[in-house]
C-alpha positions as CSV (number, residue, x, y, z in Angstrom):
1,M,1.4,27.7,58.2
2,A,5.0,26.7,59.2
3,L,7.7,28.4,57.3
4,T,10.6,26.6,55.6
5,S,13.7,26.5,57.8
6,W,16.7,28.1,56.2
7,S,19.4,26.9,58.6
8,G,22.2,24.9,57.1
9,A,24.9,25.7,54.5
10,S,26.1,29.3,54.6
11,P,24.8,31.7,52.0
12,A,28.2,32.1,50.5
13,A,28.2,28.4,49.6
14,Q,24.9,28.6,47.8
15,T,24.4,29.1,44.1
16,A,22.3,32.1,43.2
17,G,18.8,31.1,42.3
18,A,19.1,27.6,43.8
19,P,16.9,26.5,46.8
20,I,18.6,26.8,50.2
21,A,19.5,23.4,51.6
22,V,17.7,22.4,54.9
23,G,19.9,21.0,57.6
24,G,22.9,20.8,55.2
25,A,21.1,18.3,53.0
26,P,21.3,18.9,49.2
27,A,17.6,18.1,48.8
28,E,15.2,20.6,47.1
29,A,13.7,23.2,49.4
30,A,10.1,22.7,50.4
31,N,7.3,24.2,48.3
32,L,5.4,26.6,50.6
33,L,2.2,26.4,48.7
34,V,-0.5,24.0,49.9
35,N,-2.0,21.6,47.4
36,S,0.4,22.8,44.7
37,R,-0.3,19.8,42.6
38,F,-4.1,20.3,42.7
39,A,-4.5,16.8,43.9
40,S,-7.3,17.4,46.5
41,G,-10.6,19.3,46.5
42,S,-14.3,18.9,46.0
43,G,-16.7,19.8,43.2
44,A,-14.9,22.3,40.9
45,N,-12.6,23.7,43.5
46,P,-9.2,22.5,44.6
47,D,-8.5,22.8,48.3
48,H,-6.7,26.0,49.6
49,W,-7.3,27.9,46.3
50,R,-10.0,30.4,45.5
51,T,-11.1,32.3,42.4
52,E,-11.6,36.0,42.0
53,A,-11.7,38.6,39.2
54,W,-12.1,42.3,38.5
55,I,-15.5,41.5,36.8
56,N,-17.3,38.7,38.7
57,A,-19.7,37.5,36.1
58,A,-20.2,34.1,34.6
59,A,-20.6,35.6,31.2
60,T,-17.1,37.2,31.5
61,S,-14.9,34.5,33.0
62,S,-15.0,30.9,34.0
63,Y,-12.7,28.6,35.9
64,G,-11.7,24.9,35.7
65,W,-9.9,22.3,37.7
66,T,-8.6,19.0,36.3
67,R,-7.4,16.4,38.9
68,A,-5.0,14.0,37.1
69,A,-5.0,10.3,37.7
70,S,-1.2,10.5,37.8
71,G,1.1,13.5,37.8
72,P,0.1,17.1,38.6
73,G,-3.4,18.5,38.2
74,E,-4.1,21.8,36.6
75,V,-6.4,24.8,36.9
76,E,-7.8,27.0,34.1
77,V,-8.8,30.6,33.7
78,S,-11.0,31.4,30.7
79,N,-11.9,35.0,29.9
80,I,-14.7,35.2,27.3
81,R,-14.7,38.9,27.6
82,P,-11.7,41.2,28.7
83,N,-11.0,40.6,32.4
84,D,-8.4,40.2,35.1
85,A,-9.2,36.8,36.6
86,R,-7.1,34.4,38.7
87,W,-6.7,31.5,41.1
88,V,-5.4,32.8,44.5
89,Q,-3.7,31.3,47.6
90,P,-2.5,33.4,50.6
91,L,0.9,32.8,52.3
92,V,2.9,34.2,55.2
93,L,6.6,34.5,54.4
94,G,9.6,35.0,56.6
95,P,12.6,37.2,55.5
96,G,14.7,36.2,52.5
97,W,14.6,35.8,48.8
98,Y,11.9,33.6,47.2
99,R,11.4,32.1,43.8
100,I,7.7,32.1,42.8
101,S,7.0,30.0,39.7
102,T,4.6,27.9,37.7
103,E,4.1,26.2,34.4
104,V,1.6,27.7,31.9
105,R,0.1,27.1,28.5
106,T,-2.2,29.4,26.7
107,E,-4.9,29.5,24.0
108,N,-5.8,32.6,22.0
109,V,-4.7,35.1,24.6
110,G,-4.9,38.6,23.4
111,A,-1.6,40.3,22.2
112,T,-2.3,43.8,23.3
113,A,-2.9,43.4,27.1
114,Q,-1.2,41.5,29.9
115,G,-1.3,37.8,29.3
116,A,-0.9,34.8,31.6
117,T,1.4,35.3,34.7
118,V,2.1,34.2,38.2
119,S,2.1,37.3,40.4
120,L,1.8,38.8,43.9
121,L,-1.8,40.1,44.0
122,E,-2.0,43.8,44.9
123,D,1.8,44.4,44.9
124,G,2.4,44.8,41.2
125,A,5.0,42.1,41.1
126,N,4.5,39.9,38.0
127,S,6.4,37.2,36.1
128,P,7.0,37.8,32.4
129,D,3.6,37.1,30.7
130,V,2.6,34.6,28.0
131,R,0.2,35.6,25.1
132,G,-1.2,34.0,22.0
133,T,-1.2,30.2,21.9
134,S,1.7,28.2,23.4
135,G,2.6,24.9,24.9
136,W,3.7,24.3,28.5
137,R,6.5,26.6,29.6
138,P,7.9,27.8,33.0
139,I,7.5,31.4,34.2
140,G,8.5,33.0,37.5
141,L,9.8,35.9,39.5
142,Y,12.0,36.5,42.5
143,V,10.8,38.5,45.5
144,K,12.8,39.8,48.5
145,V,10.9,39.9,51.8
146,G,12.2,42.2,54.5
147,S,13.2,41.4,58.1
148,H,9.6,41.6,59.4
149,G,8.3,39.0,56.9
150,A,5.1,39.6,54.9
151,D,1.6,38.4,54.1
152,I,1.2,37.8,50.4
153,E,-1.3,36.3,47.9
154,I,0.0,34.2,45.0
155,A,-2.1,34.6,41.8
156,L,-2.2,32.4,38.8
157,R,-3.6,35.1,36.5
158,L,-4.9,36.0,33.1
159,G,-5.0,39.7,32.6
160,G,-3.8,42.4,35.0
161,F,-4.4,45.7,36.7
162,S,-5.8,48.1,34.0
163,S,-4.9,45.5,31.4
164,L,-7.9,43.2,30.9
165,N,-7.5,40.3,28.4
166,T,-9.3,37.4,26.8
167,G,-8.3,33.8,26.0
168,R,-7.6,30.7,28.1
169,A,-4.7,30.0,30.4
170,F,-3.8,26.7,32.1
171,F,-1.5,26.4,35.2
172,R,0.3,23.5,36.9
173,N,3.0,23.0,39.4
174,P,3.0,26.4,41.1
175,S,5.8,26.8,43.6
176,V,7.1,29.2,46.2
177,T,10.6,28.3,47.5
178,L,13.2,30.0,49.6
179,V,16.5,30.7,47.7
180,N,19.8,32.3,48.5
181,A,19.5,35.1,45.8
182,P,18.2,35.5,42.3
183,P,20.5,34.8,39.4
184,A,22.3,37.8,37.9
185,A,20.4,37.4,34.7
186,A,16.9,37.1,36.3
187,A,14.4,39.1,34.4
188,A,11.9,39.7,37.2
189,T,13.1,40.6,40.6
190,F,11.3,42.6,43.2
191,D,11.9,44.1,46.7
192,L,8.6,43.7,48.5
193,D,9.4,46.2,51.3
194,A,10.4,48.9,48.7
195,I,7.2,48.3,46.7
196,R,5.0,48.7,49.7
197,K,6.9,51.7,51.0
198,A,6.5,53.4,47.7
199,S,2.8,52.7,47.5
200,G,2.2,54.2,51.0
201,S,1.3,57.9,51.7
202,P,3.7,59.2,54.4
203,P,3.3,62.8,55.7
204,I,4.9,65.4,53.6
205,G,7.6,67.5,55.4
206,H,10.1,67.1,58.2
207,P,8.8,66.0,61.6
208,A,10.0,69.3,63.2
209,T,7.9,71.2,60.7
210,L,4.8,69.1,61.6
211,I,5.4,69.9,65.3
212,A,5.6,73.6,64.6
213,V,2.4,73.5,62.6
214,F,0.5,71.8,65.4
215,A,1.9,74.2,68.0
216,A,0.8,77.2,65.8
217,L,-2.7,75.8,65.5
218,G,-2.9,75.3,69.2
219,A,-1.8,78.9,69.9
220,L,-4.5,80.2,67.4
221,A,-7.2,78.2,69.1
222,Y,-6.2,79.6,72.6
223,Y,-6.1,83.2,71.2
224,G,-9.6,82.7,69.7
225,W,-11.0,81.4,72.9
226,R,-9.6,84.4,74.9
227,L,-10.9,86.9,72.3
228,Y,-14.4,85.5,71.6
229,G,-15.0,83.3,74.7
230,T,-18.4,83.6,76.6
231,P,-18.3,86.4,79.4
232,V,-18.3,85.2,82.9
233,P,-21.9,85.6,84.4
234,A,-22.5,88.0,87.3
235,T,-22.3,86.5,90.8
236,A,-25.5,86.0,92.9
237,S,-24.4,88.6,95.4
238,A,-24.0,91.3,92.7
239,R,-27.4,90.5,91.3
240,G,-28.8,90.8,94.9
241,E,-27.3,94.3,95.4
242,R,-28.9,95.5,92.1
243,V,-32.3,94.1,93.2
244,R,-32.1,95.8,96.6
245,G,-31.0,99.2,95.1
246,T,-34.0,99.2,92.7
247,S,-36.4,98.3,95.6
248,D,-35.1,101.2,97.7
249,K,-35.5,103.6,94.9
250,G,-39.1,102.4,94.5
251,Q,-39.8,103.0,98.2
252,G,-39.0,106.7,97.8
253,G,-41.6,107.1,95.0
254,R,-45.3,107.7,95.1
255,G,-46.2,104.6,97.0
256,G,-43.3,104.5,99.5
257,P,-42.8,105.7,103.1
258,G,-41.7,109.1,101.9
259,A,-45.0,109.9,100.3
260,Q,-46.8,108.7,103.4
261,G,-44.8,111.1,105.6
262,R,-45.6,114.1,103.4
263,R,-49.3,113.3,103.5
264,G,-49.1,113.0,107.3
265,K,-47.5,116.5,107.7
266,R,-50.2,118.1,105.4
267,G,-52.9,116.6,107.6
268,A,-51.4,118.0,110.8
269,A,-51.2,121.5,109.3
270,R,-55.0,121.4,108.4
271,V,-55.8,120.4,112.0
272,K,-53.9,123.4,113.4
273,I,-55.8,125.8,111.1
274,R,-59.2,124.5,112.3
275,R,-58.3,125.2,115.8
């Protein structure tokens, strides 16, 4: 997906929280979501959106899509039993600040768990939630993406991580736009790089310590090999000498040439006596 260009007026000239003008024009920045008005689709599914939930069972959650004849369409999440269910669309974002927003209305959403939100799936960044029964209202959050950009998933959501809820939530006009910066009074601002860095598991300790540990392990392995290694087998020539030595010793025994010589001398003595 092509990203919105942010060339044009300098950041200093922009109002915090306002979309960045493209090419110097004062027009509203482009919405990066595809089919954000839920105008196209087939069957019960709007194009470019998918549904998912913590508990994937028809008896727990259901989803709806209404395509309006005029104006924006809307999607629905209905949790019959406590669940975290949502409509999701993936996005690739370049560096900068983004406003992520939608309009929501609710019916009988539980008051003790997370209600209806727009959020970044898996990153723990949520808008303020809406519970109970309410008419249409805007909700949103601001997210800072680092210099390398980021892959994200936008979720129109009822319930949350370890906070399953019941009720019905309706969403329309979801939007992701590039802005200069969040307003000073913004209630929900997030640094995506900081979130993902904190959720990682880097090695514990200084790099020099890790090098020393691996060097010590290598030294121990070498010492063990020298101490308990398999002895070098005897050479073929050494084995041949031992075989020949044993054979010579056998030749001096009862069956060898020495015994035959002694028998010959005794026979010669008996001949002399007869004479």
